[in-house]
C-alpha positions as CSV (number, residue, x, y, z in Angstrom):
1,M,38.9,-4.0,6.9
2,H,37.4,-5.2,3.5
3,H,40.1,-3.4,1.8
4,Q,39.1,-6.1,-0.9
5,W,35.6,-4.3,-2.4
6,R,37.1,-0.6,-2.2
7,N,38.1,1.0,-5.6
8,K,36.7,-1.2,-7.2
9,I,34.2,-2.0,-10.4
10,L,33.0,-5.2,-10.8
11,V,32.0,-6.1,-14.3
12,G,28.2,-8.4,-13.7
13,D,24.5,-8.6,-13.0
14,C,24.4,-6.4,-9.8
15,L,21.5,-8.6,-8.7
16,D,24.1,-11.8,-8.7
17,L,26.9,-9.4,-7.3
18,L,25.7,-7.6,-4.6
19,A,25.1,-10.8,-3.1
20,G,28.9,-11.3,-2.4
21,V,28.8,-7.9,-0.8
22,P,29.7,-8.3,3.1
23,D,26.4,-6.9,5.4
24,G,27.0,-3.2,6.5
25,I,30.1,-2.4,4.4
26,A,28.3,0.8,2.6
27,E,28.3,4.4,3.7
28,L,26.2,5.5,1.0
29,V,24.2,3.7,-1.9
30,I,24.1,6.1,-4.8
31,T,22.6,5.2,-8.0
32,S,20.3,5.8,-11.5
33,P,18.9,2.9,-12.2
34,P,17.1,2.1,-15.6
35,Y,13.8,3.7,-16.2
36,A,10.9,1.2,-17.1
37,D,10.9,0.8,-20.3
38,Q,13.3,3.7,-21.3
39,R,16.2,3.3,-24.0
40,K,15.1,-0.1,-25.4
41,Q,17.3,0.3,-28.7
42,T,20.7,1.0,-26.9
43,Y,20.1,-0.9,-24.0
44,G,16.9,-2.8,-23.1
45,G,14.6,-2.1,-20.7
46,V,12.6,-2.9,-17.8
47,P,8.5,-3.4,-18.0
48,I,6.5,-0.6,-16.2
49,D,4.1,-3.7,-15.0
50,R,7.6,-5.5,-13.5
51,Y,9.4,-2.4,-11.9
52,V,9.0,-2.7,-8.9
53,E,8.9,-7.2,-8.6
54,W,12.1,-6.4,-10.7
55,F,14.1,-3.9,-8.5
56,M,13.0,-4.7,-5.1
57,P,15.2,-8.2,-4.6
58,I,18.4,-5.0,-5.5
59,A,16.9,-3.1,-2.6
60,K,16.9,-5.9,-0.6
61,Q,20.5,-6.4,-1.3
62,V,21.6,-3.4,-0.6
63,H,19.5,-2.8,2.3
64,R,21.8,-5.9,3.9
65,V,25.1,-3.8,2.6
66,L,24.5,-0.4,3.7
67,K,25.6,0.3,7.5
68,P,23.0,1.0,9.5
69,R,23.1,4.9,10.3
70,G,23.9,4.9,5.8
71,S,21.6,6.7,2.8
72,F,20.4,5.1,0.2
73,V,20.0,7.3,-2.7
74,L,17.6,6.7,-5.2
75,N,17.7,8.8,-9.2
76,I,14.3,7.9,-10.5
77,K,11.5,9.3,-12.6
78,E,8.2,7.9,-13.6
79,R,7.3,7.6,-17.9
80,V,4.2,8.9,-19.5
81,A,2.0,6.0,-21.0
82,D,-1.0,6.0,-23.1
83,G,-0.6,9.6,-22.0
84,E,-0.6,9.7,-18.5
85,R,2.2,9.1,-15.6
86,H,2.7,5.6,-14.5
87,T,2.2,4.5,-10.9
88,Y,5.3,2.4,-10.5
89,V,8.0,4.7,-9.2
90,L,4.6,5.3,-6.2
91,K,4.6,1.7,-6.3
92,L,8.2,1.4,-5.5
93,I,8.0,3.7,-2.2
94,L,5.4,1.7,-0.8
95,A,6.8,-1.3,-1.7
96,M,10.7,-0.1,-0.2
97,R,8.9,0.9,2.9
98,E,7.0,-2.5,3.2
99,Q,10.6,-3.9,3.2
100,G,11.8,-2.3,5.8
101,W,13.0,1.3,4.7
102,L,11.8,4.4,5.9
103,W,11.6,6.8,3.1
104,T,12.8,10.0,5.2
105,E,13.3,12.8,2.4
106,E,12.8,13.3,-1.5
107,Y,14.9,15.8,-3.1
108,I,14.0,18.0,-6.8
109,W,16.6,17.4,-9.2
110,H,15.9,20.5,-11.4
111,K,17.3,20.3,-14.7
112,K,18.4,24.0,-15.7
113,N,18.9,22.9,-19.4
114,C,16.2,20.5,-20.5
115,H,15.2,20.2,-23.9
116,P,12.9,22.4,-24.7
117,G,9.1,20.3,-27.0
118,K,5.6,20.7,-27.1
119,W,3.5,18.2,-26.0
120,P,-0.5,18.2,-26.1
121,N,-1.2,17.5,-22.4
122,R,1.8,18.7,-20.7
123,F,5.0,20.5,-20.6
124,R,8.6,18.9,-21.1
125,D,10.3,17.1,-18.2
126,A,12.2,20.2,-16.2
127,W,12.9,17.8,-12.8
128,E,13.3,13.9,-11.5
129,R,13.3,12.5,-8.3
130,C,16.3,11.5,-6.1
131,L,14.5,10.1,-3.3
132,H,16.4,9.3,-0.5
133,F,16.0,6.2,1.8
134,T,17.9,4.9,5.4
135,K,17.8,1.8,7.4
136,Q,16.9,4.3,10.9
137,R,16.0,7.4,11.9
138,D,19.5,8.4,13.1
139,F,21.1,8.6,9.9
140,A,24.8,10.2,9.2
141,M,23.8,13.7,8.1
142,Y,26.5,16.5,7.3
143,Q,24.6,19.2,6.6
144,D,27.1,21.8,6.8
145,A,29.2,20.6,3.9
146,V,26.4,21.7,1.0
147,R,26.0,24.9,3.1
148,V,25.2,27.5,0.7
149,P,26.0,31.1,0.5
150,M,23.3,33.5,1.4
151,G,23.5,35.9,-0.5
152,E,23.6,40.2,-1.2
153,W,19.8,40.3,-0.4
154,R,20.9,39.8,3.3
155,H,22.6,43.2,3.7
156,A,19.7,45.7,3.4
157,R,17.6,43.1,4.5
158,L,19.3,42.1,8.4
159,K,20.7,46.5,8.8
160,N,17.9,47.2,9.8
161,L,15.4,45.4,12.2
162,S,12.1,45.4,13.4
163,K,11.2,44.7,16.6
164,T,9.5,41.7,15.2
165,D,12.6,40.5,14.0
166,R,14.4,40.0,17.0
167,R,12.0,37.1,18.4
168,R,10.2,34.1,17.8
169,D,7.9,35.0,14.7
170,D,5.4,32.0,14.9
171,S,3.6,30.7,11.8
172,R,0.1,32.6,11.9
173,V,-1.2,29.6,10.1
174,K,-0.2,27.9,13.9
175,S,1.5,25.1,11.8
176,G,4.5,24.6,14.2
177,F,7.0,26.7,12.1
178,G,8.5,30.1,13.4
179,K,11.1,32.0,12.1
180,K,13.7,34.5,13.8
181,I,15.4,37.1,11.6
182,E,18.1,38.3,14.3
183,N,19.9,34.7,13.5
184,W,20.9,35.4,10.4
185,V,22.9,38.3,11.6
186,G,26.1,38.1,10.6
187,R,26.2,34.5,8.9
188,E,27.6,33.8,5.1
189,L,25.9,31.3,4.4
190,A,23.1,29.0,4.6
191,Y,21.4,25.2,4.5
192,P,19.9,24.8,1.0
193,S,17.0,23.4,-0.1
194,N,15.6,20.0,-1.1
195,V,15.7,21.5,-4.7
196,L,18.9,21.2,-7.0
197,H,19.2,23.8,-9.2
198,L,21.6,21.1,-11.7
199,A,22.4,21.2,-15.3
200,T,22.0,17.5,-17.4
201,E,25.5,18.3,-19.2
202,C,27.8,16.3,-17.8
203,S,31.8,16.2,-19.2
204,N,32.0,13.1,-20.7
205,K,30.2,13.1,-24.4
206,N,30.4,8.7,-24.9
207,H,26.9,7.8,-23.8
208,S,23.3,9.5,-24.5
209,A,22.7,9.6,-21.0
210,T,23.8,12.7,-18.7
211,F,24.0,12.6,-15.3
212,P,26.1,15.4,-13.9
213,P,28.7,14.7,-11.8
214,A,27.3,18.2,-9.3
215,L,24.7,15.7,-8.3
216,P,26.6,12.8,-6.7
217,T,28.9,15.2,-5.5
218,W,26.3,16.9,-3.6
219,F,25.2,13.3,-1.7
220,I,27.9,12.5,-0.9
221,Q,29.4,15.8,0.6
222,L,25.5,15.5,2.5
223,F,26.2,12.0,3.5
224,T,29.8,11.0,3.9
225,K,32.9,12.1,5.4
226,K,36.2,11.1,3.8
227,G,37.5,7.5,3.7
228,D,33.8,6.3,4.0
229,L,32.4,4.0,1.0
230,V,30.4,5.5,-2.1
231,L,28.4,2.1,-3.6
232,D,27.0,2.6,-6.9
233,P,25.4,-0.6,-8.0
234,F,24.8,0.9,-11.9
235,M,27.8,2.3,-12.1
236,G,27.2,3.0,-15.7
237,S,30.2,5.4,-17.2
238,G,31.7,5.8,-13.5
239,T,30.6,9.6,-12.4
240,T,29.6,8.1,-8.5
241,A,32.9,6.6,-8.6
242,L,35.0,9.8,-10.3
243,A,32.8,12.0,-8.3
244,A,33.6,9.7,-4.9
245,K,37.8,9.8,-5.7
246,K,37.5,14.1,-5.4
247,L,35.7,14.2,-2.6
248,G,38.1,11.4,-0.7
249,R,36.0,8.9,-0.3
250,D,36.1,5.7,-1.4
251,Y,34.1,3.6,-4.0
252,L,32.7,0.3,-5.1
253,G,30.6,0.4,-8.6
254,I,28.9,-2.6,-10.6
255,E,28.0,-2.3,-13.9
256,L,26.5,-4.2,-16.2
257,V,27.9,-3.6,-19.6
258,A,32.3,-4.1,-19.3
259,E,32.3,-1.1,-22.6
260,Y,31.4,1.3,-19.7
261,V,33.3,-0.4,-17.3
262,E,36.5,0.2,-19.4
263,L,35.1,3.8,-19.9
264,A,35.6,4.4,-15.9
265,R,38.4,3.2,-15.8
266,R,39.6,5.6,-18.1
267,R,38.5,8.3,-16.9
268,L,39.8,7.2,-13.8
269,Q,43.4,7.1,-14.8
270,S,43.4,10.0,-17.1
271,G,43.4,11.9,-14.1
272,E,39.5,13.5,-13.6
273,G,39.9,12.3,-9.9
274,N,43.1,12.5,-8.3
275,H,42.7,11.6,-4.7
276,H,43.2,7.4,-5.5
277,D,45.2,5.3,-7.7
278,P,43.5,4.4,-10.5
279,Q,41.0,1.7,-9.7
280,D,41.3,-2.1,-10.4
281,V,38.5,-3.7,-12.6
282,D,37.4,-6.9,-11.5
283,R,35.9,-9.8,-14.0
284,N,34.3,-11.7,-11.9
285,S,31.2,-12.2,-13.4
286,A,30.2,-14.2,-16.7
287,A,27.0,-11.9,-17.2
288,G,28.8,-9.0,-18.8
289,N,29.0,-11.5,-21.5
290,G,25.7,-12.7,-21.4
291,L,23.9,-9.6,-20.3
292,R,20.0,-9.8,-19.1
293,R,18.3,-7.2,-21.1
294,S,16.3,-6.6,-18.8
295,Q,18.8,-4.7,-16.7
296,K,20.6,-2.8,-19.3
297,R,20.5,0.5,-18.3
298,R,21.7,4.4,-19.1
299,P,25.0,4.5,-19.0
300,I,26.3,7.9,-16.0
Protein backbone atom coordinates (compact mmCIF):
# COMPACT_ATOMS: atom_id res chain seq x y z
CA MET A 1 0.00 0.00 0.00
CA HIS A 2 1.31 3.47 -0.93
CA HIS A 3 4.44 1.91 -2.44
CA GLN A 4 5.07 5.04 -4.50
CA TRP A 5 5.85 6.93 -1.27
CA ARG A 6 8.44 4.47 0.01
CA ASN A 7 12.20 4.92 -0.34
CA LYS A 8 11.87 8.30 -2.02
CA ILE A 9 13.27 11.75 -1.43
CA LEU A 10 11.13 14.61 -2.69
CA VAL A 11 12.76 17.87 -3.65
CA GLY A 12 10.90 20.98 -2.53
CA ASP A 13 9.25 22.81 0.31
CA CYS A 14 8.00 20.34 2.94
CA LEU A 15 4.81 22.29 3.64
CA ASP A 16 3.84 22.05 -0.03
CA LEU A 17 4.89 18.44 -0.51
CA LEU A 18 3.44 17.07 2.73
CA ALA A 19 0.03 18.17 1.50
CA GLY A 20 0.23 15.48 -1.17
CA VAL A 21 1.30 12.67 1.17
CA PRO A 22 -1.54 10.25 2.09
CA ASP A 23 -3.09 10.27 5.56
CA GLY A 24 -1.63 7.95 8.19
CA ILE A 25 1.30 6.65 6.15
CA ALA A 26 4.27 6.97 8.56
CA GLU A 27 5.03 5.06 11.73
CA LEU A 28 7.71 7.57 12.73
CA VAL A 29 8.49 11.17 11.80
CA ILE A 30 11.90 12.30 12.99
CA THR A 31 13.54 15.52 11.95
CA SER A 32 15.74 18.45 12.86
CA PRO A 33 14.23 21.61 11.37
CA PRO A 34 16.12 24.88 10.98
CA TYR A 35 16.64 26.49 14.35
CA ALA A 36 15.55 30.12 14.68
CA ASP A 37 17.98 32.59 13.09
CA GLN A 38 20.67 29.93 12.73
CA ARG A 39 23.15 29.68 9.83
CA LYS A 40 21.54 32.60 7.99
CA GLN A 41 24.38 33.15 5.57
CA THR A 42 24.43 29.56 4.34
CA TYR A 43 20.89 28.28 4.90
CA GLY A 44 18.73 31.31 5.54
CA GLY A 45 16.81 31.31 8.79
CA VAL A 46 13.42 31.61 10.45
CA PRO A 47 13.05 34.73 12.63
CA ILE A 48 12.66 33.92 16.30
CA ASP A 49 9.39 35.83 16.73
CA ARG A 50 7.83 34.00 13.77
CA TYR A 51 9.11 30.51 14.50
CA VAL A 52 5.94 29.07 16.03
CA GLU A 53 3.80 30.64 13.32
CA TRP A 54 6.10 29.14 10.67
CA PHE A 55 6.26 25.64 12.15
CA MET A 56 2.65 24.99 13.14
CA PRO A 57 1.28 24.41 9.59
CA ILE A 58 4.07 21.87 9.11
CA ALA A 59 3.19 20.19 12.41
CA LYS A 60 -0.44 19.97 11.28
CA GLN A 61 0.57 18.10 8.13
CA VAL A 62 2.86 15.82 10.13
CA HIS A 63 -0.05 15.02 12.45
CA ARG A 64 -2.17 14.06 9.45
CA VAL A 65 0.39 11.77 7.76
CA LEU A 66 1.40 10.04 11.02
CA LYS A 67 -0.33 6.79 11.91
CA PRO A 68 -2.51 6.83 15.06
CA ARG A 69 0.08 4.85 17.06
CA GLY A 70 3.03 6.66 15.50
CA SER A 71 5.59 9.02 17.04
CA PHE A 72 7.02 12.40 16.09
CA VAL A 73 10.55 13.13 17.35
CA LEU A 74 11.63 16.75 16.99
CA ASN A 75 15.31 17.62 17.53
CA ILE A 76 15.52 21.29 18.45
CA LYS A 77 17.24 23.67 20.86
CA GLU A 78 16.41 27.22 21.89
CA ARG A 79 19.12 29.78 21.10
CA VAL A 80 20.54 32.63 23.13
CA ALA A 81 19.21 36.08 22.18
CA ASP A 82 20.31 39.28 23.92
CA GLY A 83 22.03 37.38 26.69
CA GLU A 84 19.22 35.00 27.62
CA ARG A 85 17.61 31.82 26.35
CA HIS A 86 14.71 32.55 24.05
CA THR A 87 11.38 30.86 24.75
CA TYR A 88 10.37 29.93 21.21
CA VAL A 89 10.81 26.19 21.83
CA LEU A 90 8.64 26.36 24.94
CA LYS A 91 6.02 28.31 23.01
CA LEU A 92 6.18 25.73 20.24
CA ILE A 93 5.53 22.89 22.70
CA LEU A 94 2.47 24.69 24.07
CA ALA A 95 1.20 25.44 20.57
CA MET A 96 1.55 21.80 19.54
CA ARG A 97 -0.43 20.70 22.58
CA GLU A 98 -3.14 23.12 21.55
CA GLN A 99 -3.05 21.58 18.07
CA GLY A 100 -3.81 18.16 19.52
CA TRP A 101 -0.39 16.63 20.11
CA LEU A 102 0.55 14.85 23.32
CA TRP A 103 3.98 15.89 24.60
CA THR A 104 4.77 12.37 25.72
CA GLU A 105 8.45 12.62 26.60
CA GLU A 106 11.60 14.69 26.25
CA TYR A 107 14.89 13.00 25.46
CA ILE A 108 18.19 14.79 25.87
CA TRP A 109 20.98 14.37 23.34
CA HIS A 110 24.20 14.89 25.29
CA LYS A 111 26.86 15.91 22.77
CA LYS A 112 29.95 14.25 24.20
CA ASN A 113 32.44 16.18 22.06
CA CYS A 114 30.87 19.63 21.96
CA HIS A 115 33.20 22.49 21.08
CA PRO A 116 34.95 24.21 24.01
CA GLY A 117 34.49 27.91 24.60
CA LYS A 118 33.92 30.64 27.15
CA TRP A 119 31.02 33.09 27.50
CA PRO A 120 30.50 35.80 30.16
CA ASN A 121 27.20 34.42 31.47
CA ARG A 122 27.00 30.73 30.56
CA PHE A 123 28.96 27.60 29.62
CA ARG A 124 29.16 25.74 26.32
CA ASP A 125 26.10 23.98 24.95
CA ALA A 126 26.48 20.24 25.45
CA TRP A 127 22.92 19.06 24.83
CA GLU A 128 19.88 19.39 22.59
CA ARG A 129 16.25 18.47 23.01
CA CYS A 130 14.58 15.54 21.26
CA LEU A 131 10.90 16.19 21.90
CA HIS A 132 8.64 13.16 21.61
CA PHE A 133 5.07 13.87 20.51
CA THR A 134 2.30 11.33 19.91
CA LYS A 135 -1.30 11.46 18.71
CA GLN A 136 -2.61 9.23 21.49
CA ARG A 137 -1.48 7.63 24.73
CA ASP A 138 -1.38 4.16 23.16
CA PHE A 139 1.57 4.34 20.76
CA ALA A 140 4.03 1.84 19.30
CA MET A 141 7.21 1.49 21.36
CA TYR A 142 9.74 -1.36 21.27
CA GLN A 143 11.76 -0.82 24.43
CA ASP A 144 13.65 -4.11 24.27
CA ALA A 145 15.29 -2.98 21.02
CA VAL A 146 17.34 -0.30 22.80
CA ARG A 147 18.37 -2.13 25.96
CA VAL A 148 21.97 -1.61 27.08
CA PRO A 149 24.50 -3.80 28.92
CA MET A 150 24.13 -3.53 32.68
CA GLY A 151 27.88 -3.22 33.32
CA GLU A 152 30.37 -5.04 35.49
CA TRP A 153 29.09 -3.38 38.67
CA ARG A 154 26.24 -5.87 38.83
CA HIS A 155 28.51 -8.81 39.73
CA ALA A 156 29.54 -7.36 43.08
CA ARG A 157 26.26 -5.59 43.82
CA LEU A 158 24.04 -8.61 43.16
CA LYS A 159 26.28 -11.25 44.71
CA ASN A 160 25.09 -10.91 48.31
CA LEU A 161 21.55 -9.55 48.59
CA SER A 162 20.20 -8.13 51.84
CA LYS A 163 16.65 -8.59 53.11
CA THR A 164 15.81 -5.15 51.72
CA ASP A 165 17.13 -6.16 48.31
CA ARG A 166 14.72 -9.12 48.24
CA ARG A 167 11.57 -7.07 48.75
CA ARG A 168 10.10 -3.98 47.15
CA ASP A 169 11.72 -0.95 48.75
CA ASP A 170 9.34 1.98 48.38
CA SER A 171 10.64 5.51 48.07
CA ARG A 172 11.05 7.28 51.40
CA VAL A 173 9.69 10.51 49.93
CA LYS A 174 6.33 8.82 49.16
CA SER A 175 6.68 9.39 45.43
CA GLY A 176 5.13 6.03 44.57
CA PHE A 177 8.38 4.71 43.12
CA GLY A 178 10.13 1.67 44.48
CA LYS A 179 12.76 -0.93 43.64
CA LYS A 180 13.44 -4.60 44.18
CA ILE A 181 17.13 -5.33 43.59
CA GLU A 182 16.54 -9.10 43.42
CA ASN A 183 14.70 -8.63 40.12
CA TRP A 184 18.01 -7.81 38.42
CA VAL A 185 19.77 -11.08 39.27
CA GLY A 186 20.78 -12.90 36.09
CA ARG A 187 19.99 -10.03 33.77
CA GLU A 188 22.54 -8.89 31.21
CA LEU A 189 20.61 -5.94 29.75
CA ALA A 190 18.76 -2.97 31.23
CA TYR A 191 16.54 -0.26 29.85
CA PRO A 192 18.34 3.01 29.13
CA SER A 193 17.59 6.46 30.50
CA ASN A 194 16.18 9.33 28.46
CA VAL A 195 19.66 10.89 28.08
CA LEU A 196 21.50 9.82 24.92
CA HIS A 197 25.28 10.23 25.12
CA LEU A 198 26.38 10.65 21.50
CA ALA A 199 29.19 12.49 19.76
CA THR A 200 28.26 15.25 17.30
CA GLU A 201 30.57 13.97 14.58
CA CYS A 202 29.10 12.16 11.60
CA SER A 203 30.68 10.28 8.71
CA ASN A 204 29.64 12.79 6.07
CA LYS A 205 31.91 15.87 5.99
CA ASN A 206 30.31 17.71 3.08
CA HIS A 207 28.20 20.09 5.17
CA SER A 208 28.74 22.35 8.14
CA ALA A 209 26.17 20.85 10.49
CA THR A 210 26.57 17.62 12.41
CA PHE A 211 23.84 15.07 13.08
CA PRO A 212 25.16 11.66 14.17
CA PRO A 213 23.56 8.63 12.49
CA ALA A 214 23.28 7.06 15.95
CA LEU A 215 20.59 9.59 16.89
CA PRO A 216 17.92 8.65 14.30
CA THR A 217 19.07 5.02 14.56
CA TRP A 218 18.15 4.90 18.26
CA PHE A 219 14.70 6.38 17.76
CA ILE A 220 13.99 4.23 14.70
CA GLN A 221 14.76 1.14 16.75
CA LEU A 222 12.63 2.36 19.64
CA PHE A 223 9.51 3.38 17.71
CA THR A 224 9.42 1.19 14.58
CA LYS A 225 9.83 -2.36 13.37
CA LYS A 226 11.20 -3.69 10.10
CA GLY A 227 9.19 -2.60 7.08
CA ASP A 228 7.76 0.50 8.77
CA LEU A 229 7.99 3.90 7.10
CA VAL A 230 10.18 6.65 8.57
CA LEU A 231 9.56 10.22 7.36
CA ASP A 232 11.98 13.15 7.62
CA PRO A 233 10.50 16.40 6.22
CA PHE A 234 13.86 18.20 6.56
CA MET A 235 16.02 15.42 5.15
CA GLY A 236 19.24 17.34 4.53
CA SER A 237 21.96 15.01 3.26
CA GLY A 238 20.02 11.85 4.04
CA THR A 239 21.20 10.67 7.45
CA THR A 240 17.71 9.62 8.56
CA ALA A 241 17.12 7.76 5.29
CA LEU A 242 20.47 6.03 5.63
CA ALA A 243 19.71 4.94 9.20
CA ALA A 244 16.27 3.66 8.19
CA LYS A 245 17.70 1.73 5.25
CA LYS A 246 20.36 0.05 7.35
CA LEU A 247 17.71 -1.07 9.84
CA GLY A 248 15.41 -2.53 7.18
CA ARG A 249 12.84 0.26 7.37
CA ASP A 250 11.47 2.27 4.46
CA TYR A 251 12.02 6.00 4.28
CA LEU A 252 10.42 9.10 2.82
CA GLY A 253 12.42 12.31 2.82
CA ILE A 254 11.69 15.89 1.84
CA GLU A 255 14.50 18.35 1.25
CA LEU A 256 14.40 21.88 -0.09
CA VAL A 257 17.95 22.08 -1.44
CA ALA A 258 18.61 19.91 -4.50
CA GLU A 259 22.34 19.86 -3.74
CA TYR A 260 21.76 17.94 -0.53
CA VAL A 261 19.33 15.56 -2.20
CA GLU A 262 22.07 14.61 -4.64
CA LEU A 263 24.43 14.14 -1.71
CA ALA A 264 21.88 11.88 0.00
CA ARG A 265 21.47 9.85 -3.18
CA ARG A 266 25.21 9.34 -3.47
CA ARG A 267 25.46 8.26 0.16
CA LEU A 268 22.71 5.70 -0.28
CA GLN A 269 24.17 4.41 -3.55
CA SER A 270 27.69 4.16 -2.14
CA GLY A 271 26.84 1.17 -0.01
CA GLU A 272 26.50 2.93 3.34
CA GLY A 273 23.03 1.37 3.45
CA ASN A 274 22.35 -2.21 2.47
CA HIS A 275 18.66 -3.15 2.71
CA HIS A 276 17.05 -1.49 -0.33
CA ASP A 277 17.94 -0.57 -3.86
CA PRO A 278 19.28 2.99 -4.25
CA GLN A 279 16.39 5.37 -3.75
CA ASP A 280 14.77 7.40 -6.48
CA VAL A 281 14.82 11.19 -6.40
CA ASP A 282 11.47 12.74 -7.33
CA ARG A 283 11.76 16.30 -8.58
CA ASN A 284 8.06 17.02 -8.38
CA SER A 285 8.20 20.60 -7.17
CA ALA A 286 9.64 23.78 -8.61
CA ALA A 287 10.51 24.90 -5.10
CA GLY A 288 13.92 23.26 -5.47
CA ASN A 289 14.86 26.09 -7.83
CA GLY A 290 12.89 28.88 -6.17
CA LEU A 291 13.93 28.31 -2.56
CA ARG A 292 12.10 29.84 0.34
CA ARG A 293 14.92 31.28 2.39
CA SER A 294 12.79 30.99 5.50
CA GLN A 295 12.96 27.20 5.26
CA LYS A 296 16.57 26.66 4.35
CA ARG A 297 18.04 24.50 7.05
CA ARG A 298 21.14 22.89 8.38
CA PRO A 299 21.54 19.62 6.48
CA ILE A 300 21.82 16.44 8.52
